[in-house]
MIDOSE-1310 file (N, C-alpha, C; in nm, 2 decimals, decimal comma, always signed):
residues 110
mcgi	-11,58/-14,46/+2,69/-11,51/-14,35/+2,75/-11,58/-14,22/+2,72; -11,60/-14,14/+2,82/-11,67/-14,01/+2,80/-11,58/-13,92/+2,71; -11,64/-13,81/+2,67/-11,57/-13,70/+2,60/-11,60/-13,57/+2,66; -11,49/-13,49/+2,67/-11,51/-13,35/+2,73/-11,46/-13,25/+2,63
tgyi	-11,51/-13,13/+2,64/-11,47/-13,02/+2,56/-11,49/-12,89/+2,63; -11,43/-12,79/+2,59/-11,45/-12,66/+2,65/-11,37/-12,55/+2,58; -11,40/-12,43/+2,62/-11,33/-12,31/+2,56/-11,34/-12,19/+2,65; -11,25/-12,11/+2,63/-11,25/-11,97/+2,68/-11,21/-11,88/+2,56
andk	-11,30/-11,79/+2,53/-11,27/-11,71/+2,40/-11,34/-11,57/+2,41; -11,30/-11,49/+2,33/-11,36/-11,35/+2,32/-11,50/-11,36/+2,27; -11,53/-11,46/+2,19/-11,67/-11,47/+2,13/-11,72/-11,61/+2,17; -11,85/-11,62/+2,16/-11,92/-11,75/+2,18/-11,88/-11,85/+2,07
lplt	-11,85/-11,97/+2,11/-11,81/-12,08/+2,01/-11,93/-12,18/+2,00; -11,93/-12,26/+1,89/-12,04/-12,36/+1,87/-12,03/-12,48/+1,97; -12,06/-12,46/+2,09/-12,04/-12,57/+2,19/-12,13/-12,69/+2,15; -12,25/-12,67/+2,11/-12,33/-12,79/+2,08/-12,27/-12,87/+1,97
kmvs	-12,21/-12,81/+1,87/-12,14/-12,88/+1,76/-12,02/-12,95/+1,82; -11,95/-12,89/+1,91/-11,83/-12,95/+1,97/-11,87/-13,08/+2,04; -11,98/-13,07/+2,12/-12,02/-13,19/+2,20/-12,07/-13,29/+2,10; -12,14/-13,26/+2,00/-12,20/-13,35/+1,91/-12,08/-13,43/+1,84
slqh	-11,97/-13,37/+1,82/-11,86/-13,44/+1,76/-11,80/-13,54/+1,85; -11,84/-13,55/+1,97/-11,79/-13,64/+2,07/-11,88/-13,76/+2,09; -11,99/-13,77/+2,02/-12,09/-13,87/+2,04/-12,04/-14,01/+2,05; -11,94/-14,04/+1,97/-11,88/-14,17/+1,97/-11,81/-14,20/+2,10
rgpd	-11,77/-14,10/+2,17/-11,70/-14,12/+2,30/-11,80/-14,16/+2,41; -11,93/-14,11/+2,40/-12,02/-14,14/+2,51/-12,16/-14,10/+2,46; -12,24/-14,20/+2,42/-12,37/-14,18/+2,36/-12,49/-14,17/+2,45; -12,46/-14,18/+2,59/-12,57/-14,19/+2,68/-12,63/-14,06/+2,72
afge	-12,56/-13,95/+2,72/-12,61/-13,82/+2,76/-12,52/-13,72/+2,71; -12,57/-13,60/+2,70/-12,49/-13,48/+2,65/-12,52/-13,36/+2,74; -12,42/-13,29/+2,78/-12,45/-13,17/+2,87/-12,36/-13,06/+2,83; -12,41/-12,94/+2,85/-12,34/-12,82/+2,82/-12,36/-12,71/+2,93
yetv	-12,26/-12,63/+2,94/-12,27/-12,51/+3,03/-12,19/-12,40/+2,96; -12,26/-12,28/+2,96/-12,19/-12,16/+2,90/-12,22/-12,04/+2,99; -12,13/-11,95/+3,00/-12,14/-11,83/+3,07/-12,04/-11,73/+3,02; -12,06/-11,60/+3,06/-11,96/-11,50/+3,03/-11,91/-11,44/+3,16
innq	-11,78/-11,44/+3,18/-11,71/-11,38/+3,30/-11,60/-11,28/+3,25; -11,61/-11,16/+3,29/-11,51/-11,06/+3,25/-11,49/-11,05/+3,10; -11,61/-11,05/+3,03/-11,61/-11,04/+2,89/-11,55/-11,16/+2,81; -11,53/-11,27/+2,88/-11,47/-11,39/+2,82/-11,59/-11,49/+2,82
higl	-11,61/-11,55/+2,70/-11,71/-11,66/+2,69/-11,65/-11,79/+2,73; -11,72/-11,86/+2,81/-11,67/-11,99/+2,87/-11,77/-12,10/+2,84; -11,72/-12,21/+2,79/-11,81/-12,32/+2,76/-11,75/-12,45/+2,81; -11,83/-12,54/+2,87/-11,79/-12,67/+2,90/-11,89/-12,77/+2,84
ghsr	-11,85/-12,88/+2,78/-11,93/-12,98/+2,72/-11,89/-13,12/+2,76; -11,99/-13,21/+2,76/-11,96/-13,35/+2,80/-12,05/-13,44/+2,73; -11,99/-13,55/+2,68/-12,07/-13,66/+2,62/-12,04/-13,78/+2,71; -12,15/-13,84/+2,76/-12,14/-13,94/+2,87/-12,15/-14,08/+2,82
lsil	-12,06/-14,17/+2,87/-12,07/-14,31/+2,86/-12,10/-14,35/+3,01; -12,22/-14,39/+3,04/-12,26/-14,42/+3,17/-12,20/-14,55/+3,22; -12,13/-14,54/+3,33/-12,07/-14,66/+3,39/-12,11/-14,66/+3,54; -12,09/-14,55/+3,61/-12,13/-14,54/+3,75/-12,26/-14,46/+3,75
dlse	-12,35/-14,50/+3,84/-12,48/-14,43/+3,85/-12,54/-14,40/+3,71; -12,61/-14,50/+3,66/-12,67/-14,49/+3,52/-12,78/-14,39/+3,51; -12,83/-14,33/+3,62/-12,94/-14,24/+3,62/-12,90/-14,10/+3,56; -12,99/-14,02/+3,54/-12,97/-13,88/+3,49/-12,89/-13,80/+3,60
kgnq	-12,90/-13,84/+3,72/-12,83/-13,77/+3,83/-12,67/-13,77/+3,81; -12,62/-13,86/+3,73/-12,48/-13,87/+3,70/-12,44/-13,79/+3,58; -12,53/-13,72/+3,51/-12,50/-13,64/+3,39/-12,41/-13,52/+3,43; -12,33/-13,48/+3,34/-12,24/-13,36/+3,35/-12,28/-13,26/+3,25
pfvs	-12,23/-13,14/+3,27/-12,15/-13,08/+3,37/-12,21/-13,10/+3,51; -12,13/-13,13/+3,61/-12,18/-13,13/+3,75/-12,17/-12,99/+3,80; -12,27/-12,95/+3,88/-12,28/-12,81/+3,93/-12,29/-12,82/+4,09; -12,21/-12,74/+4,15/-12,21/-12,73/+4,30/-12,35/-12,67/+4,34
edkk	-12,38/-12,70/+4,47/-12,51/-12,65/+4,52/-12,52/-12,50/+4,51; -12,41/-12,43/+4,54/-12,41/-12,28/+4,53/-12,39/-12,23/+4,39; -12,38/-12,32/+4,29/-12,37/-12,28/+4,15/-12,24/-12,21/+4,11; -12,14/-12,22/+4,20/-12,02/-12,15/+4,17/-11,92/-12,24/+4,10
ihlv	-11,93/-12,37/+4,10/-11,84/-12,46/+4,04/-11,91/-12,55/+3,94; -11,86/-12,55/+3,82/-11,91/-12,64/+3,72/-11,80/-12,73/+3,67; -11,82/-12,86/+3,67/-11,72/-12,96/+3,64/-11,76/-13,06/+3,53; -11,67/-13,08/+3,44/-11,67/-13,19/+3,35/-11,55/-13,28/+3,37
ynge	-11,57/-13,41/+3,37/-11,47/-13,50/+3,41/-11,47/-13,62/+3,33; -11,36/-13,68/+3,29/-11,35/-13,80/+3,22/-11,24/-13,89/+3,29; -11,28/-13,99/+3,35/-11,19/-14,08/+3,42/-11,27/-14,16/+3,52; -11,19/-14,23/+3,61/-11,26/-14,31/+3,71/-11,17/-14,30/+3,84
iynf	-11,23/-14,26/+3,95/-11,16/-14,27/+4,08/-11,20/-14,39/+4,15; -11,11/-14,49/+4,15/-11,15/-14,62/+4,20/-11,18/-14,63/+4,35; -11,12/-14,54/+4,42/-11,14/-14,54/+4,57/-11,23/-14,43/+4,61; -11,32/-14,39/+4,52/-11,41/-14,28/+4,56/-11,50/-14,31/+4,68
pelk	-11,55/-14,44/+4,69/-11,63/-14,47/+4,81/-11,55/-14,45/+4,94; -11,43/-14,49/+4,94/-11,34/-14,47/+5,06/-11,32/-14,32/+5,09; -11,30/-14,24/+4,98/-11,28/-14,10/+5,00/-11,41/-14,03/+5,05; -11,52/-14,08/+5,00/-11,65/-14,02/+5,04/-11,67/-14,06/+5,19
aayl	-11,64/-14,18/+5,23/-11,66/-14,22/+5,37/-11,56/-14,15/+5,46; -11,44/-14,13/+5,42/-11,34/-14,07/+5,51/-11,36/-13,92/+5,52; -11,39/-13,85/+5,41/-11,39/-13,70/+5,42/-11,52/-13,63/+5,40; -11,62/-13,70/+5,36/-11,75/-13,63/+5,32/-11,87/-13,69/+5,39
knen	-11,85/-13,74/+5,52/-11,96/-13,80/+5,59/-12,08/-13,72/+5,61; -12,06/-13,59/+5,63/-12,17/-13,50/+5,66/-12,23/-13,43/+5,53; -12,19/-13,47/+5,42/-12,23/-13,41/+5,29/-12,36/-13,49/+5,24; -12,45/-13,42/+5,17/-12,56/-13,48/+5,10/-12,52/-13,50/+4,96
fkse	-12,55/-13,61/+4,90/-12,52/-13,64/+4,77/-12,65/-13,67/+4,69; -12,65/-13,62/+4,56/-12,76/-13,65/+4,47/-12,74/-13,76/+4,38; -12,61/-13,81/+4,37/-12,58/-13,92/+4,28/-12,49/-14,02/+4,35; -12,45/-14,13/+4,28/-12,36/-14,23/+4,33/-12,23/-14,22/+4,24
tdte	-12,19/-14,10/+4,20/-12,08/-14,09/+4,11/-11,95/-14,05/+4,17; -11,84/-14,08/+4,11/-11,71/-14,03/+4,16/-11,70/-13,88/+4,12; -11,77/-13,84/+4,02/-11,76/-13,70/+3,98/-11,81/-13,61/+4,10; -11,92/-13,65/+4,16/-11,97/-13,57/+4,27/-11,88/-13,57/+4,39
vilk	-11,81/-13,68/+4,41/-11,71/-13,69/+4,52/-11,60/-13,59/+4,49; -11,55/-13,59/+4,36/-11,44/-13,50/+4,33/-11,49/-13,35/+4,35; -11,61/-13,32/+4,31/-11,66/-13,18/+4,32/-11,66/-13,14/+4,47; -11,71/-13,23/+4,55/-11,73/-13,19/+4,70/-11,59/-13,19/+4,77
lyqq	-11,50/-13,28/+4,73/-11,37/-13,28/+4,78/-11,29/-13,15/+4,74; -11,31/-13,11/+4,62/-11,25/-12,98/+4,57/-11,31/-12,86/+4,65; -11,44/-12,86/+4,68/-11,49/-12,75/+4,76/-11,44/-12,75/+4,90; -11,42/-12,87/+4,95/-11,37/-12,88/+5,09/-11,22/-12,86/+5,10
kg	-11,14/-12,92/+5,02/-11,00/-12,92/+5,03/-10,92/-12,83/+4,94; -10,99/-12,78/+4,83/-10,93/-12,69/+4,74/-10,85/-12,76/+4,63
């Protein structure tokens, strides 16, 4: 099972340490994203247990093509192939993950 972490704070927090503490949840890959918006430090972290799309293309945080949305996710959408076929026929995908389907559906449907 993957592990996710994140924060919104006045100061930068030790995200790498936070992600490292989740290694037992997913030893296959580790990802981080940090930014500052309106003087608030924001961090997202992910430790991956690869189940779908074992390639690096499935690593998180997932980032939208326009770089406006960053997503960490832990779970499994069992019907993601059906959702992809029904709602995202005209989209280009870089992975075979349910995470990318969630991201694109969020962009499309809100």
